ZAMARGU-4260 file (C-alpha; in steps of 0.2 Angstrom, whole numbers, plus 5000, padded with zeros to 4 digits):
<rodrens>
0) 4752/4728/4703 | 4766/4737/4707 | 4758/4751/4697 | 4742/4749/4704 | 4751/4749/4724
5) 4760/4767/4717 | 4744/4773/4714 | 4735/4767/4729 | 4749/4775/4741 | 4749/4790/4733
10) 4729/4795/4733 | 4731/4789/4752 | 4745/4802/4753 | 4734/4816/4744 | 4720/4809/4755
15) 4728/4812/4772 | 4738/4826/4770 | 4723/4835/4759 | 4713/4833/4775 | 4727/4836/4786
20) 4727/4853/4775 | 4707/4857/4780 | 4711/4852/4799 | 4723/4864/4803 | 4713/4877/4793
25) 4700/4875/4804 | 4712/4875/4818 | 4718/4893/4814 | 4734/4886/4809 | 4741/4900/4795
30) 4756/4894/4783 | 4773/4902/4784 | 4774/4910/4768 | 4759/4922/4775 | 4769/4927/4790
35) 4786/4929/4786 | 4799/4928/4772 | 4805/4908/4773 | 4822/4914/4767 | 4828/4932/4776
40) 4825/4938/4791 | 4825/4958/4797 | 4831/4967/4812 | 4816/4975/4819 | 4801/4981/4812
45) 4795/4997/4815 | 4779/5001/4805 | 4776/5010/4789 | 4760/5020/4797 | 4755/5026/4816
50) 4742/5030/4824 | 4735/5049/4828 | 4719/5056/4836 | 4714/5071/4826 | 4705/5085/4836
55) 4688/5078/4833 | 4695/5063/4839 | 4694/5053/4820 | 4708/5041/4823 | 4719/5044/4809
60) 4735/5032/4803 | 4750/5043/4794 | 4768/5037/4788 | 4780/5036/4803 | 4794/5051/4802
65) 4805/5037/4804 | 4801/5032/4785 | 4798/5049/4777 | 4812/5047/4769 | 4810/5034/4759
70) 4791/5035/4755 | 4780/5048/4752 | 4770/5055/4766 | 4751/5048/4768 | 4738/5047/4780
75) 4722/5040/4779 | 4706/5033/4793 | 4711/5020/4802 | 4694/5012/4801 | 4687/5012/4783
80) 4669/5019/4782 | 4655/5009/4770 | 4659/5019/4754 | 4676/5019/4754 | 4689/5010/4744
85) 4707/5008/4750 | 4720/5004/4737 | 4738/5002/4743 | 4749/5004/4728 | 4767/4996/4733
90) 4785/4992/4726 | 4800/5004/4724 | 4804/5022/4718 | 4796/5020/4703 | 4777/5017/4715
95) 4784/5032/4723 | 4786/5044/4708 | 4803/5046/4708 | 4811/5059/4700 | 4796/5066/4707
100) 4783/5063/4720 | 4766/5057/4725 | 4753/5068/4715 | 4762/5063/4698 | 4765/5046/4702
105) 4754/5034/4694 | 4745/5031/4710 | 4744/5049/4711 | 4736/5050/4692 | 4724/5034/4696
110) 4720/5044/4712 | 4714/5059/4701 | 4707/5048/4688 | 4694/5038/4701 | 4689/5054/4712
115) 4685/5065/4695 | 4677/5048/4687 | 4669/5043/4701 | 4666/5057/4715 | 4652/5049/4724
120) 4664/5038/4733 | 4679/5040/4744 | 4694/5036/4737 | 4708/5031/4748 | 4724/5027/4736
125) 4738/5027/4748 | 4757/5026/4740 | 4767/5014/4750 | 4779/5015/4738 | 4797/5014/4746
130) 4814/5021/4739 | 4824/5005/4734 | 4814/4993/4740 | 4814/4975/4733 | 4802/4963/4733
135) 4805/4954/4750 | 4801/4970/4759 | 4788/4974/4746 | 4779/4958/4752 | 4786/4962/4772
140) 4777/4981/4773 | 4764/4971/4763 | 4761/4959/4780 | 4759/4976/4790 | 4747/4984/4777
145) 4736/4969/4775 | 4729/4973/4793 | 4721/4991/4787 | 4706/4986/4777 | 4714/4985/4761
150) 4701/4981/4746 | 4719/4981/4733 | 4735/4981/4732 | 4743/4987/4715 | 4761/4980/4715
155) 4774/4986/4704 | 4792/4977/4710 | 4806/4970/4701 | 4819/4983/4699 | 4828/4982/4716
160) 4833/4964/4716 | 4849/4967/4716 | 4854/4983/4728 | 4855/4976/4744 | 4868/4961/4737
165) 4882/4964/4750 | 4870/4959/4764 | 4857/4948/4756 | 4874/4936/4747 | 4873/4925/4764
170) 4856/4918/4762 | 4859/4913/4743 | 4873/4898/4748 | 4857/4883/4745 | 4855/4877/4727
175) 4840/4881/4717 | 4831/4869/4718 | 4830/4871/4739 | 4824/4888/4738 | 4810/4882/4726
180) 4804/4867/4737 | 4807/4877/4754 | 4795/4893/4746 | 4782/4876/4742 | 4781/4870/4757
185) 4780/4887/4766 | 4764/4888/4758 | 4756/4874/4767 | 4748/4873/4784 | 4756/4857/4787
190) 4775/4863/4784 | 4768/4877/4798 | 4762/4863/4812 | 4780/4852/4808 | 4789/4869/4812
195) 4781/4871/4828 | 4783/4854/4834 | 4801/4853/4826 | 4802/4872/4836 | 4796/4863/4854
200) 4811/4850/4851 | 4825/4860/4847 | 4819/4879/4847 | 4818/4887/4830 | 4828/4881/4818
205) 4820/4888/4803 | 4821/4905/4812 | 4840/4902/4818 | 4845/4903/4798 | 4834/4917/4794
210) 4844/4926/4809 | 4859/4921/4799 | 4853/4930/4785 | 4849/4946/4792 | 4844/4962/4784
215) 4844/4978/4792 | 4828/4986/4796 | 4831/5000/4783 | 4839/4997/4764 | 4854/4994/4765
220) 4859/4996/4746 | 4876/4992/4740 | 4877/5011/4732 | 4880/5018/4752 | 4895/5006/4755
225) 4906/5010/4737 | 4912/5023/4727 | 4907/5018/4711 | 4900/5000/4705 | 4916/4991/4707
230) 4908/4980/4722 | 4899/4970/4710 | 4903/4957/4700 | 4899/4942/4689 | 4889/4928/4697
235) 4878/4920/4687 | 4872/4908/4700 | 4867/4921/4713 | 4858/4930/4699 | 4848/4914/4697
240) 4846/4911/4717 | 4839/4930/4716 | 4826/4926/4703 | 4820/4913/4713 | 4817/4921/4728
245) 4809/4937/4718 | 4797/4924/4714 | 4792/4917/4731 | 4789/4936/4734 | 4778/4939/4722
250) 4766/4921/4725 | 4769/4928/4745 | 4762/4944/4739 | 4746/4934/4730 | 4743/4924/4745
255) 4746/4939/4758 | 4731/4948/4748 | 4720/4933/4748 | 4722/4928/4766 | 4713/4946/4770
260) 4700/4945/4754 | 4709/4960/4746 | 4710/4960/4725 | 4730/4961/4721 | 4737/4966/4704
265) 4753/4967/4696 | 4761/4979/4683 | 4775/4971/4672 | 4792/4984/4678 | 4798/4994/4661
270) 4816/5001/4657 | 4826/5014/4648 | 4837/5003/4636 | 4845/5016/4624 | 4849/5031/4632
275) 4857/5021/4648 | 4872/5014/4645 | 4878/4997/4657 | 4881/5002/4673 | 4899/4989/4674
280) 4906/4978/4661 | 4916/4960/4664 | 4923/4951/4650 | 4918/4931/4653 | 4930/4922/4665
285) 4942/4912/4659 | 4948/4925/4643 | 4966/4920/4639 | 4976/4936/4638 | 4980/4936/4619
290) 4960/4933/4615 | 4958/4948/4625 | 4972/4961/4620 | 4964/4955/4603 | 4945/4959/4609
295) 4953/4977/4613 | 4960/4981/4598 | 4946/4976/4589 | 4934/4985/4601 | 4944/5000/4601
300) 4945/5001/4581 | 4928/4999/4581 | 4925/5012/4594 | 4935/5025/4584 | 4928/5021/4568
305) 4909/5024/4575 | 4914/5039/4583 | 4920/5042/4563 | 4903/5040/4557 | 4909/5023/4547
310) 4895/5011/4556 | 4894/4997/4543 | 4913/4995/4547 | 4913/4999/4565 | 4898/4982/4566
315) 4911/4974/4558 | 4922/4974/4570 | 4910/4974/4585 | 4904/4959/4579 | 4921/4951/4578
320) 4923/4956/4594 | 4907/4949/4600 | 4915/4930/4593 | 4928/4933/4606 | 4918/4937/4621
325) 4900/4941/4619 | 4898/4944/4638 | 4904/4962/4638 | 4889/4974/4641 | 4895/4989/4634
330) 4899/4979/4617 | 4882/4975/4616 | 4878/4993/4621 | 4887/5000/4608 | 4882/4989/4593
335) 4864/4995/4598 | 4869/5012/4596 | 4876/5008/4578 | 4860/5001/4575 | 4849/5013/4582
340) 4856/5026/4571 | 4855/5015/4555 | 4836/5015/4560 | 4838/4997/4561 | 4825/4997/4576
345) 4823/4980/4580 | 4841/4974/4579 | 4843/4989/4589 | 4832/4986/4602 | 4838/4969/4604
350) 4856/4973/4605 | 4850/4984/4620 | 4843/4971/4628 | 4856/4961/4629 | 4867/4974/4637
355) 4856/4974/4649 | 4858/4956/4654 | 4876/4957/4654 | 4876/4972/4664 | 4886/4966/4678
360) 4874/4980/4691 | 4857/4974/4687 | 4848/4991/4692 | 4837/4986/4679 | 4824/4971/4679
365) 4830/4957/4669 | 4821/4946/4654 | 4819/4931/4665 | 4811/4942/4679 | 4799/4948/4667
370) 4793/4930/4663 | 4792/4927/4681 | 4779/4944/4683 | 4770/4935/4669 | 4770/4916/4676
375) 4766/4920/4694 | 4753/4931/4688 | 4744/4918/4676 | 4749/4905/4691 | 4738/4915/4703
380) 4726/4922/4695 | 4732/4939/4698 | 4727/4952/4683 | 4742/4960/4675 | 4747/4978/4666
385) 4760/4976/4655 | 4768/4993/4655 | 4780/4987/4639 | 4766/4987/4630 | 4758/5002/4634
390) 4775/5010/4632 | 4779/5002/4615 | 4760/5006/4607 | 4768/5026/4613 | 4783/5026/4606
395) 4778/5018/4587 | 4763/5030/4589 | 4775/5046/4590 | 4793/5042/4586 | 4789/5025/4573
400) 4802/5015/4583 | 4800/5006/4599 | 4818/5007/4609 | 4815/5013/4625 | 4824/5030/4627
405) 4825/5047/4635 | 4807/5052/4627 | 4798/5044/4640 | 4815/5037/4655 | 4821/5053/4665
410) 4834/5040/4670 | 4835/5021/4669 | 4818/5014/4677 | 4809/5030/4679 | 4796/5038/4668
415) 4793/5056/4664 | 4774/5064/4670 | 4767/5057/4654 | 4774/5039/4657 | 4767/5040/4673
420) 4749/5045/4667 | 4750/5032/4656 | 4751/5021/4669 | 4737/5027/4679 | 4726/5028/4666
425) 4728/5009/4661 | 4725/5007/4678 | 4712/5016/4680 | 4702/5009/4662 | 4709/4991/4672
430) 4697/4994/4687 | 4684/5001/4676 | 4684/4986/4666 | 4683/4976/4682 | 4668/4987/4687
435) 4680/4992/4703 | 4677/5012/4697 | 4658/5014/4688 | 4661/5032/4679 | 4647/5044/4683
440) 4636/5051/4669 | 4647/5067/4668 | 4663/5058/4665 | 4670/5062/4647 | 4684/5067/4635
445) 4685/5086/4643 | 4683/5082/4660 | 4698/5069/4657 | 4708/5081/4650 | 4704/5094/4664
450) 4710/5082/4676 | 4726/5079/4668 | 4727/5098/4669 | 4724/5099/4686 | 4737/5084/4691
455) 4750/5093/4681 | 4749/5111/4687 | 4750/5103/4705 | 4771/5100/4701 | 4781/5109/4710
460) 4798/5114/4698 | 4810/5115/4713 | 4804/5101/4718 | 4807/5091/4701 | 4824/5102/4701
465) 4830/5096/4716 | 4824/5078/4712 | 4836/5079/4694 | 4849/5085/4704 | 4850/5070/4715
470) 4847/5059/4702 | 4864/5069/4694 | 4875/5063/4709 | 4870/5045/4708 | 4873/5043/4691
475) 4889/5051/4692 | 4892/5039/4706 | 4888/5026/4692 | 4901/5033/4681 | 4889/5039/4670
480) 4894/5056/4666 | 4884/5058/4649 | 4868/5057/4658 | 4873/5064/4674 | 4877/5081/4665
485) 4861/5080/4656 | 4854/5078/4673 | 4862/5093/4680 | 4857/5103/4664 | 4837/5100/4669
490) 4840/5106/4684 | 4849/5120/4682 | 4834/5124/4668 | 4822/5121/4683 | 4831/5130/4698
495) 4842/5144/4689 | 4859/5149/4696 | 4867/5141/4710 | 4884/5135/4716 | 4881/5116/4719
500) 4875/5113/4701 | 4887/5124/4694 | 4900/5114/4702 | 4893/5096/4697 | 4892/5102/4678
505) 4908/5106/4679 | 4913/5089/4688 | 4903/5080/4676 | 4911/5090/4661 | 4928/5087/4667
510) 4924/5069/4668 | 4918/5068/4649 | 4932/5077/4644 | 4925/5092/4639 | 4936/5104/4650
515) 4930/5120/4640 | 4914/5118/4650 | 4923/5111/4665 | 4930/5128/4668 | 4915/5139/4661
520) 4903/5130/4675 | 4916/5130/4688 | 4922/5147/4686 | 4899/5152/4686 | 4902/5142/4702
525) 4914/5152/4711 | 4906/5169/4705 | 4891/5164/4715 | 4902/5156/4731 | 4922/5158/4731
530) 4924/5152/4748 | 4917/5135/4742 | 4930/5122/4747 | 4938/5109/4733 | 4933/5122/4719
535) 4946/5130/4715 | 4957/5112/4717 | 4945/5105/4704 | 4945/5121/4693 | 4963/5121/4694
540) 4963/5101/4686 | 4952/5107/4673 | 4963/5122/4668 | 4979/5109/4668 | 4970/5100/4656
545) 4969/5114/4644 | 4988/5116/4648 | 4985/5133/4656 | 4997/5130/4670 | 5001/5146/4677
550) 4983/5148/4679 | 4980/5132/4687 | 4994/5134/4699 | 4985/5151/4706 | 4970/5140/4708
555) 4978/5127/4718 | 4985/5139/4729 | 4969/5149/4731 | 4963/5131/4736 | 4977/5130/4749
560) 4973/5148/4756 | 4955/5141/4761 | 4960/5124/4766 | 4978/5122/4771 | 4976/5104/4774
565) 4968/5098/4756 | 4979/5082/4752 | 4971/5085/4736 | 4975/5102/4731 | 4995/5099/4739
570) 4996/5083/4727 | 4990/5093/4711 | 5001/5109/4714 | 5015/5096/4716 | 5010/5087/4702
575) 5012/5104/4690 | 5028/5108/4700 | 5036/5093/4695 | 5032/5094/4677 | 5039/5112/4677
580) 5055/5105/4684 | 5054/5109/4701 | 5057/5092/4710 | 5064/5099/4726 | 5045/5110/4726
585) 5037/5095/4722 | 5041/5081/4733 | 5038/5095/4746 | 5020/5096/4742 | 5019/5079/4739
590) 5024/5075/4755 | 5011/5087/4762 | 4998/5080/4754 | 5002/5064/4763 | 5005/5070/4780
595) 4987/5074/4778 | 4980/5061/4769 | 4994/5046/4771 | 4982/5035/4758 | 4983/5048/4744
600) 4986/5037/4734 | 4991/5048/4717 | 5005/5057/4728 | 5010/5039/4732 | 5014/5033/4716
605) 5020/5049/4710 | 5033/5052/4723 | 5039/5034/4720 | 5043/5037/4705 | 5050/5055/4707
610) 5062/5048/4721 | 5067/5033/4708 | 5074/5046/4696 | 5083/5053/4712 | 5090/5036/4716
615) 5083/5036/4730 | 5077/5018/4730 | 5073/5012/4748 | 5059/5029/4750 | 5052/5024/4733
620) 5050/5008/4737 | 5041/5010/4753 | 5031/5022/4744 | 5025/5008/4728 | 5022/4996/4745
625) 5013/5008/4750 | 5002/5013/4735 | 5000/4992/4734 | 4992/4990/4750 | 4981/5006/4748
630) 4974/4996/4733 | 4980/4980/4730 | 4973/4980/4711 | 4985/4996/4708 | 4997/4990/4693
635) 5007/5008/4692 | 5013/5002/4710 | 5020/4985/4702 | 5026/4994/4687 | 5036/5006/4699
640) 5046/4991/4711 | 5049/4981/4696 | 5057/4998/4689 | 5067/4997/4706 | 5072/4981/4703
645) 5075/4981/4687 | 5088/4996/4693 | 5094/4985/4708 | 5100/4972/4694 | 5087/4959/4704
650) 5081/4952/4688 | 5067/4939/4692 | 5060/4952/4706 | 5057/4964/4692 | 5049/4950/4680
655) 5038/4945/4693 | 5030/4963/4695 | 5031/4968/4678 | 5020/4951/4676 | 5008/4957/4688
660) 5005/4974/4683 | 5002/4965/4667 | 4990/4953/4674 | 4980/4969/4683 | 4982/4980/4665
665) 4984/4968/4649 | 4994/4981/4637 | 5000/4989/4648 | 5018/4997/4638 | 5027/5002/4652
670) 5027/4984/4659 | 5029/4978/4643 | 5044/4987/4641 | 5051/4982/4656 | 5047/4963/4655
675) 5054/4963/4638 | 5070/4970/4645 | 5072/4960/4660 | 5069/4944/4649 | 5084/4952/4636
680) 5095/4952/4653 | 5090/4934/4660 | 5096/4925/4644 | 5111/4936/4643 | 5114/4929/4660
685) 5110/4912/4654 | 5120/4914/4641 | 5135/4919/4650 | 5133/4907/4664 | 5134/4895/4650
690) 5150/4903/4640 | 5157/4902/4658
</rodrens>
């Protein structure tokens, strides 16, 4: 009886809410999920496309000037003709076509194939890919584009979900199940009605929540606020919640397209796993100091063996380290490198992909997110183009392995022109299979090849060179100097001699430890542009690394002739003067460096230790404390304070600062030695007290 009552109640509820949904449908009530992101709001809404009337009276839609920085310029008629097919390509910078532009993006390739195969129709293939656009911005943009008579949306998204973590984090304090429930309810008209009723009693509670989780009108990448990826830290719960929101946004896109009777097609994103090391690695939480020291010892020994070519021995040590801590991304990456060199490709691929999963800066789509793309496509009956499968076939055919690397990728996520062509062709084949395009009788292999040659010929080398230069700058930001160096070399090959490129090559060579190349490129830059500020100082640093102290000093003086206020040049010159034994001159230039830039951490630390040597402890303490204010994680500042306290006889204070230095930099020899001495002094004092 109880079971019957429960079943009867469930049937009544289903019938009631099903009937209510039908009534609300007839009444024109739209689900919240079609109108807005249930979890975030946006500050302002400037349309991507704006109207302009041509001299012949035809009204066109074109990319607003405000958005040209992040989007390709596009234009199309406001009113679609009967023989037109309007396709919007949506997503992030891969859709945009980075490091190229629209004509050779997968969107551009698709447009070229369609126009060549079926010229009787008007193919409006519009590239609406926005650089750094994450799925929540793509879904929002789709709400604008749905009003422009779309026939099909093609969506390639998933690489940028963590780019706006700083502003995005605030929305993610709710449990995962709440996000899922909110998304499910937002797809119903009943929920939309309830929300409106509640707003009449208590104005806009959900709107207030979205205001608290407000994202800027323009993309606000965390990269723009930091030097390097240090602002990112491991947060597994946040990662899960961002993935949940990603799933919700894909569902929103499918529903938005369906609401205007447009088709939608998803593309499974692909990533470079071999030739792009992790952006940031962190050890697992709770790792004890002794275990960390053992891990570091194993890792360093393995790294040296790997560099020496003893790969089997290196792998054995890497795997020992993995038993201590298996969450350090670079460990998996190095295992992958060794396995790849040994031609153990499947194992290498697994290791590289684990490195991506453990990367603290997830700028490549994660495996769980790729699964979300596949699951939502199946659930919402959306066709899916599996780009990794396409590339896997190309790799196996050309290279005998399927480890995604530089052969088809220009960086961590963007493919080369051939990769974009393969994807464009796959999209064309998909549309042909669905009879969206019906190639005419003249379409054959020769015509396809001719089309491809015309697209390739349209590529502007200067644009590609500029894109590689910008790519190198981004890779430098991320501390990926080998990859940046290759990008700058590519830019130099395309654009020819250029002082900016030479300067960048010199800087990345220096960061890689290749000081000969650094000096060579910096001299090339000076030959083209001798008045370029900071270049003499950069050259001085490279010369100093080569042991060319006199030449290095000359370059620092040359920099100060161009810019007497250069804190960097004063501090560098002071360091060389100090090494030469001229402490008075060194202190003078350190002070100049701090006069022009009081937060110069290097100058603060160097003067602290110099003043300690001259027993000017009060001044030294002030400098060390200031350095600690500038960078609370500066272990050398604690070393300096520990040494001052040691020399003043303040044992407990010295021990405290040496311990803090070791917490910040485990294994630091100076702190270990200082701590050993202080503990010995404390023990002697205790024995003396007991004897007294």
